[in-house]
C-alpha positions as CSV (number, residue, x, y, z in Angstrom):
1,M,127.8,130.1,88.6
2,T,124.3,128.7,89.1
3,T,121.6,128.0,86.5
4,R,117.8,127.9,86.7
5,P,116.7,124.4,87.7
6,A,115.1,122.4,85.0
7,P,111.3,121.9,85.1
8,V,111.8,118.2,85.2
9,A,113.6,118.5,88.5
10,L,111.0,120.9,89.9
11,G,108.1,118.7,88.8
12,L,106.0,121.7,87.8
13,P,102.5,121.2,86.4
14,L,102.5,121.6,82.7
15,H,100.3,124.7,82.7
16,R,103.0,126.4,84.9
17,N,105.9,125.1,83.0
18,R,107.3,127.9,80.9
19,D,109.6,125.8,78.8
20,F,106.9,123.3,78.0
21,S,104.5,126.1,77.1
22,L,107.0,127.6,74.6
23,L,107.6,124.2,73.1
24,W,103.8,123.6,72.9
25,L,103.2,127.0,71.3
26,G,106.0,126.7,68.7
27,E,104.9,123.2,67.7
28,G,101.3,124.3,67.4
29,V,102.0,127.2,65.1
30,S,104.4,125.1,63.0
31,V,101.8,122.3,62.6
32,L,99.2,124.8,61.6
33,G,101.5,126.0,58.8
34,N,102.2,122.4,57.7
35,A,98.6,121.5,57.8
36,T,97.9,124.3,55.3
37,T,100.7,122.9,53.1
38,T,99.1,119.4,52.9
39,V,96.3,121.1,50.9
40,L,98.2,124.0,49.3
41,L,101.0,121.9,47.7
42,P,98.8,119.4,45.9
43,L,96.3,122.1,45.0
44,L,99.1,124.1,43.4
45,A,100.2,121.1,41.5
46,V,96.7,120.2,40.3
47,V,95.3,123.7,39.6
48,G,98.5,125.5,38.6
49,F,100.2,122.7,36.6
50,E,97.3,120.2,35.9
51,A,99.3,117.4,37.6
52,G,98.0,113.9,37.2
53,P,98.2,110.9,39.5
54,G,101.9,110.3,38.7
55,W,103.0,113.7,39.8
56,M,100.7,113.6,42.9
57,G,102.3,110.3,43.9
58,A,105.8,111.7,43.2
59,L,105.1,114.7,45.5
60,T,104.1,112.4,48.3
61,A,107.1,110.2,47.7
62,A,109.4,113.2,47.7
63,A,108.2,114.4,51.1
64,W,108.9,111.1,52.8
65,A,111.9,109.8,50.9
66,P,114.5,111.5,53.2
67,W,113.5,109.0,56.0
68,L,114.8,106.2,53.8
69,V,117.9,108.0,52.7
70,I,119.1,109.8,55.8
71,G,117.0,108.5,58.6
72,L,119.5,106.1,60.2
73,P,122.5,108.4,60.2
74,A,120.4,111.3,61.3
75,G,119.4,109.4,64.5
76,A,123.1,108.6,65.3
77,W,124.1,112.2,64.7
78,V,121.3,113.7,66.7
79,D,122.1,111.5,69.7
80,R,125.4,113.3,70.0
81,L,124.2,116.9,69.1
82,P,122.3,119.5,71.2
83,A,118.6,118.7,70.5
84,R,117.4,122.2,70.6
85,R,120.0,123.5,68.2
86,V,119.2,120.7,65.7
87,M,115.5,121.6,65.9
88,I,116.1,125.4,65.4
89,A,118.4,124.7,62.4
90,S,115.8,122.4,60.9
91,D,113.1,125.1,61.3
92,L,115.2,127.8,59.6
93,V,116.2,125.6,56.7
94,A,112.6,124.4,56.2
95,A,111.4,128.0,56.2
96,A,113.8,128.9,53.4
97,F,112.7,126.0,51.2
98,L,109.0,126.9,51.6
99,A,109.6,130.6,51.1
100,S,111.2,129.8,47.7
101,V,107.8,128.7,46.3
102,P,106.0,132.1,46.4
103,I,109.2,133.8,45.3
104,A,109.6,131.6,42.3
105,W,105.8,131.9,41.5
106,A,106.1,135.7,41.5
107,A,109.1,135.5,39.2
108,G,107.3,133.2,36.8
109,V,109.9,130.4,37.2
110,L,108.0,127.9,39.4
111,T,107.9,124.4,38.0
112,L,106.7,121.0,39.2
113,P,110.4,119.8,39.7
114,H,110.8,122.8,42.0
115,L,107.8,121.6,44.1
116,L,109.4,118.2,44.3
117,L,112.7,119.8,45.5
118,V,110.8,121.7,48.2
119,A,109.0,118.6,49.3
120,V,112.4,116.7,49.6
121,G,114.0,119.6,51.5
122,N,111.1,120.1,53.9
123,G,111.1,116.3,54.5
124,A,114.8,116.2,55.3
125,C,114.4,119.0,57.9
126,T,111.5,117.0,59.4
127,V,113.8,114.0,59.8
128,F,116.2,115.9,62.0
129,F,113.5,117.8,63.8
130,R,111.6,114.7,64.8
131,A,114.8,112.8,65.8
132,A,115.5,115.5,68.4
133,Y,112.0,116.2,69.4
134,P,111.4,113.4,72.0
135,A,114.6,114.3,73.8
136,L,113.5,117.9,74.3
137,V,110.0,116.8,75.5
138,R,111.9,114.6,78.1
139,S,113.9,117.7,79.1
140,V,110.9,120.0,79.7
141,A,108.3,117.6,81.1
142,P,108.8,115.3,84.2
143,P,108.6,111.5,83.6
144,H,105.2,111.2,85.4
145,R,103.8,113.9,83.1
146,Q,105.0,112.5,79.8
147,E,101.6,111.1,78.8
148,S,99.9,114.4,79.6
149,A,102.6,116.2,77.7
150,F,102.2,114.1,74.6
151,S,98.4,114.3,74.9
152,R,98.7,118.1,74.8
153,L,101.2,118.1,72.0
154,F,99.2,115.6,69.9
155,G,96.0,117.4,70.8
156,T,97.3,120.7,69.6
157,E,98.6,119.1,66.4
158,A,95.2,117.6,65.8
159,A,93.5,121.0,66.5
160,M,95.8,122.7,64.0
161,Q,95.1,120.0,61.5
162,V,91.4,120.8,61.8
163,A,92.0,124.5,61.2
164,G,94.9,124.1,58.7
165,P,93.1,122.5,55.7
166,G,90.2,124.9,55.8
167,L,92.7,127.8,56.1
168,G,94.7,126.4,53.2
169,G,91.6,126.2,51.0
170,L,90.7,129.8,51.9
171,L,94.2,131.0,51.3
172,A,94.2,129.3,47.9
173,Q,91.1,131.2,47.0
174,L,92.2,134.6,48.3
175,V,95.9,134.8,47.5
176,T,96.6,131.6,45.4
177,A,98.2,128.4,46.8
178,A,101.7,129.6,46.1
179,W,101.4,132.7,48.3
180,G,99.6,130.6,50.9
181,L,102.8,128.6,51.4
182,A,104.4,131.7,52.8
183,L,102.3,131.1,55.9
184,D,104.0,127.8,56.5
185,A,107.4,129.4,56.1
186,A,106.5,132.0,58.7
187,S,105.3,129.3,61.1
188,F,108.7,127.6,61.1
189,L,110.3,131.0,62.1
190,V,107.8,131.2,65.0
191,S,108.8,127.7,66.1
192,A,112.5,128.5,65.9
193,L,111.9,131.6,68.1
194,C,110.0,129.7,70.7
195,L,112.8,127.0,70.9
196,W,115.5,129.7,71.1
197,R,113.7,131.2,74.1
198,L,113.7,128.0,76.2
199,R,115.6,128.6,79.5
200,L,117.2,125.2,79.8
201,P,120.4,125.1,82.0
202,D,123.5,126.2,80.2
203,T,125.1,122.7,80.1
204,R,125.5,120.5,77.1
205,E,124.1,117.5,78.9
206,R,120.7,119.2,79.4
207,D,120.3,119.8,75.6
208,L,121.3,116.2,74.8
209,P,119.4,113.0,74.9
210,G,122.5,111.1,76.0
211,P,125.9,111.6,77.5
212,A,128.5,113.8,75.7
213,P,130.8,111.8,73.4
214,Q,134.2,110.8,74.6
215,A,137.4,110.6,72.5
216,G,137.7,107.3,70.7
217,E,134.0,106.4,71.1
218,E,132.1,104.2,68.7
219,S,131.8,105.2,65.1
220,L,128.7,106.4,63.3
221,G,128.2,103.0,61.8
222,T,128.4,101.3,65.2
223,R,125.8,103.7,66.7
224,I,123.5,103.0,63.7
225,R,123.8,99.3,64.3
226,E,123.0,99.8,68.0
227,G,119.8,101.6,67.1
228,I,118.8,98.8,64.7
229,A,119.6,96.2,67.3
230,L,117.5,97.9,69.9
231,I,114.4,97.7,67.7
232,R,115.2,94.2,66.3
233,G,115.9,92.7,69.7
234,D,112.7,94.0,71.4
235,R,109.6,92.3,70.2
236,V,107.2,95.0,71.2
237,L,109.2,97.8,69.6
238,R,109.7,95.5,66.6
239,F,106.0,94.8,66.2
240,F,105.0,98.4,66.5
241,T,107.6,99.4,63.9
242,L,106.5,96.8,61.3
243,L,102.8,97.6,62.0
244,G,103.4,101.3,61.6
245,G,105.2,100.7,58.2
246,V,102.3,98.7,56.7
247,S,99.6,101.0,58.1
248,N,101.4,104.1,56.9
249,F,101.7,102.5,53.4
250,G,98.0,102.3,53.2
251,L,97.2,105.7,54.7
252,T,99.7,107.5,52.6
253,G,98.6,105.7,49.5
254,Y,95.1,106.8,49.6
255,G,96.0,110.2,51.1
256,A,98.2,110.9,48.1
257,L,95.2,110.7,45.8
258,L,92.6,112.2,48.1
259,V,92.8,115.8,46.9
260,L,92.8,114.8,43.3
261,F,89.9,112.4,43.9
262,M,87.8,115.2,45.5
263,V,88.6,117.7,42.8
264,R,88.1,115.4,39.7
265,E,85.5,112.8,40.8
266,L,83.6,114.6,43.5
267,H,83.8,118.0,41.8
268,L,84.8,120.0,44.9
269,G,86.6,123.4,44.7
270,S,89.5,124.6,46.7
271,G,87.3,125.8,49.6
272,G,85.3,122.5,49.6
273,V,88.4,120.4,49.7
274,G,89.6,122.4,52.7
275,V,86.3,122.1,54.6
276,V,86.1,118.3,54.0
277,M,89.7,117.9,55.2
278,A,89.1,120.1,58.2
279,L,86.0,118.2,59.3
280,G,87.8,114.9,58.9
281,S,90.7,116.1,61.0
282,V,88.4,116.6,64.0
283,G,89.0,112.9,64.7
284,G,92.6,113.6,65.6
285,L,91.5,116.2,68.1
286,V,89.1,113.8,69.8
287,G,91.7,111.0,69.8
288,A,94.3,113.2,71.6
289,A,91.7,114.3,74.2
290,V,90.5,110.8,75.1
291,A,93.9,108.9,75.0
292,P,95.0,109.6,78.6
293,R,91.6,108.7,80.0
294,L,91.4,105.5,78.0
295,S,94.9,104.6,79.0
296,T,94.2,105.2,82.7
297,R,90.8,103.4,82.8
298,F,91.6,100.4,80.7
299,G,95.4,100.2,80.8
300,S,97.8,101.4,78.2
301,A,98.2,98.1,76.4
302,R,94.5,97.2,76.3
303,A,93.5,100.7,75.2
304,L,96.1,100.8,72.5
305,L,95.0,97.4,71.1
306,W,91.4,98.5,70.7
307,L,92.2,102.0,69.4
308,Q,94.4,100.5,66.7
309,V,91.5,98.1,65.7
310,F,89.1,101.1,65.7
311,A,91.5,103.0,63.4
312,G,91.4,100.5,60.6
313,P,88.1,99.5,59.0
314,P,86.6,103.0,58.9
315,A,89.2,103.8,56.2
316,L,87.1,101.7,53.8
317,L,84.4,104.4,53.9
318,V,86.6,106.8,51.9
319,P,86.4,105.2,48.4
320,L,82.6,104.9,48.8
321,A,82.2,108.7,48.6
322,T,80.1,110.2,45.7
323,P,79.3,113.7,44.6
324,G,76.9,115.7,46.8
325,A,75.9,114.1,50.1
326,G,78.1,111.1,49.5
327,V,81.1,113.3,50.4
328,A,80.1,112.5,54.0
329,C,81.8,109.1,53.6
330,I,85.2,110.8,53.3
331,V,84.5,113.0,56.4
332,A,83.3,110.0,58.4
333,G,86.2,107.7,57.3
334,V,88.9,110.2,57.9
335,L,87.4,111.3,61.2
336,L,87.1,107.8,62.7
337,V,90.6,106.8,61.5
338,G,91.9,110.0,63.1
339,V,90.4,109.2,66.5
340,G,92.1,105.7,66.6
341,V,95.4,106.7,65.0
342,V,96.1,109.9,67.1
343,A,94.9,108.3,70.4
344,G,97.2,105.4,69.7
345,N,100.1,107.7,68.9
346,V,99.7,109.6,72.2
347,I,99.8,106.4,74.2
348,R,102.7,104.9,72.2
349,G,104.7,108.1,72.1
350,A,104.5,108.6,75.9
351,W,105.4,104.9,76.5
352,R,108.4,105.0,74.2
353,N,109.7,108.2,75.8
354,R,109.7,106.3,79.2
355,Y,110.8,102.9,77.8
356,V,113.8,103.7,75.7
357,P,117.1,104.6,77.3
358,P,117.9,108.3,77.0
359,A,121.2,107.7,75.1
360,M,119.3,105.7,72.5
361,L,116.3,107.9,72.1
362,A,117.1,109.7,68.8
363,R,118.3,106.4,67.2
364,Q,115.1,104.7,68.3
365,V,113.1,107.4,66.7
366,T,114.9,107.4,63.4
367,T,115.3,103.6,63.2
368,T,111.5,103.2,63.8
369,Q,110.6,106.0,61.4
370,V,112.8,104.7,58.7
371,V,110.4,101.8,58.5
372,N,107.2,103.7,59.5
373,F,107.9,106.6,57.2
374,G,110.1,104.8,54.7
375,T,107.1,103.0,53.3
376,M,105.4,106.4,52.5
377,P,107.5,107.3,49.4
378,L,106.9,103.8,48.1
379,A,103.2,104.2,48.8
380,G,103.2,107.5,46.9
381,L,104.8,106.0,43.9
382,A,102.6,102.9,44.0
383,A,99.5,105.1,44.4
384,G,100.5,107.2,41.4
385,W,101.1,104.2,39.2
386,M,98.0,102.4,40.3
387,G,95.9,105.5,40.0
388,S,96.9,105.9,36.4
389,A,96.4,102.2,35.6
390,L,93.3,101.3,37.7
391,G,91.6,104.7,38.4
392,L,91.5,106.8,41.6
393,R,88.6,105.0,43.4
394,P,89.9,101.4,43.1
395,T,93.4,102.5,44.2
396,I,92.0,104.3,47.2
397,A,90.0,101.2,48.1
398,I,93.1,99.0,47.9
399,M,95.2,101.3,50.0
400,A,92.5,101.7,52.6
401,G,92.2,97.9,52.8
402,A,95.9,97.6,53.4
403,H,95.7,100.0,56.3
404,A,92.7,98.2,57.8
405,L,94.4,94.8,57.7
406,A,97.5,96.2,59.4
407,C,95.4,97.6,62.2
408,L,93.5,94.3,62.7
409,A,96.9,92.6,63.1
410,M,97.0,94.0,66.6
411,F,95.1,90.8,67.7
412,W,98.3,88.9,67.0
413,S,100.6,91.5,68.8
414,P,102.9,90.8,71.8
415,I,100.7,93.1,73.9
416,R,97.5,91.2,73.3
417,G,96.3,90.0,76.8
418,L,98.4,92.6,78.7
419,R,96.8,95.5,80.6
420,E,99.8,97.8,80.6
421,L,102.7,98.2,78.2
422,P,106.1,96.8,79.3
423,E,108.2,98.6,81.9
424,P,111.2,100.6,80.8
425,A,114.2,98.8,79.4
426,T,117.4,98.3,81.6
427,A,121.0,98.2,80.7
428,Q,122.8,94.8,81.1
429,P,126.5,94.3,81.7
430,S,126.9,93.3,78.1
431,G,125.8,96.7,77.1
432,R,122.6,95.4,75.4
433,W,119.2,96.9,76.3
434,T,116.6,94.4,77.4
435,S,113.2,94.3,79.1
436,G,112.2,91.5,81.3
437,S,108.5,92.2,80.6
438,T,108.9,91.5,76.9
439,A,110.8,88.3,77.5
440,T,108.4,87.0,80.1
441,P,104.8,88.1,79.5
442,R,102.8,89.3,82.5
443,K,99.6,87.6,83.5
444,R,97.3,87.7,80.6
445,M,94.3,89.9,81.0
446,P,91.0,89.4,79.2
447,T,90.6,91.5,76.1
């Protein structure tokens, strides 16, 4: 019995690659739904339940807490499970959680704790989905097209994040924020359908990031330790992981209070909040579009360094916003930060997908994200407490400053002076993964 050759083997251009197109479509629709939720969920808490800074911080913490709790074991499990099936299951469960909000609202039993539960459940599904995601991208896009693939995926995400907040604000006005969340639930069902229609070869290896497990193989704890050792033992991966954790702490901290800040201190309505968030999100679209060109022209390492620096200081514009024309400070700050952050994510994501061994890919994702995303619930709680004690504007300024300092730390990174990011890691007889380019730096290039 024969099976259809994989697109990776054929080396098809992305625009002719059916499987990549389906993955691209499903991800785009799902991100659009989630982008509406970033506005609808806090709006529902503020307008429907008059939630204060504490509750807003708790909602943000709940969304990211699953990375701290299940991130490491999820990576070890996903490395031994069919990636596509994990992603489909995650989509279906997330759809059920989100659909419960309009149902409970219609029944008159919706509460703030229910919203917290939905945020936790959706966050847990995201952990498993994101752990499996890079492996599926590797399956449907050839190695030499990885950067283009990530550029398209991140670009689509950025485009949906432009449309999503405005759509969320409009839905809140037309059908209430609770019923607007039904759109996000439907988007997960579309994503699951697109994944189900992928025509990957009917072999378990093709759906897996690594080899099938053998009897008597290492335990779950051993696989978790291997994932941690991979990050800890590679100075570039280690630096990116720590940098991402600190940066995300600041971004999430001020992001947790942003809707509340615009409603209470800038006196914007639901539609105004959506418009401001949509305009600010244009930066992500621009960043995804320019990332491959910057990487090719200046080198991946050099482009990444300056993009990260560019992503930091503009965040300090956000707390300077005032009612009226001063709202432009938020738009400018979020837009410029989005350019640097998303462009950097495109370059870093494509590099990691080439650099990390296939059998370690999901564990690399979750180990990294436990730190990157694990700081987010802490940021949400800290922002809620500080917002109540210090006020919204001072808290946003402190959090924006933390993000800016983390980005400027790139001047002390292992890639400073390199033109290109290190070559892929190789397996040693000892079983450890090493990279000669991180142990012996290349010739330093002027920055």
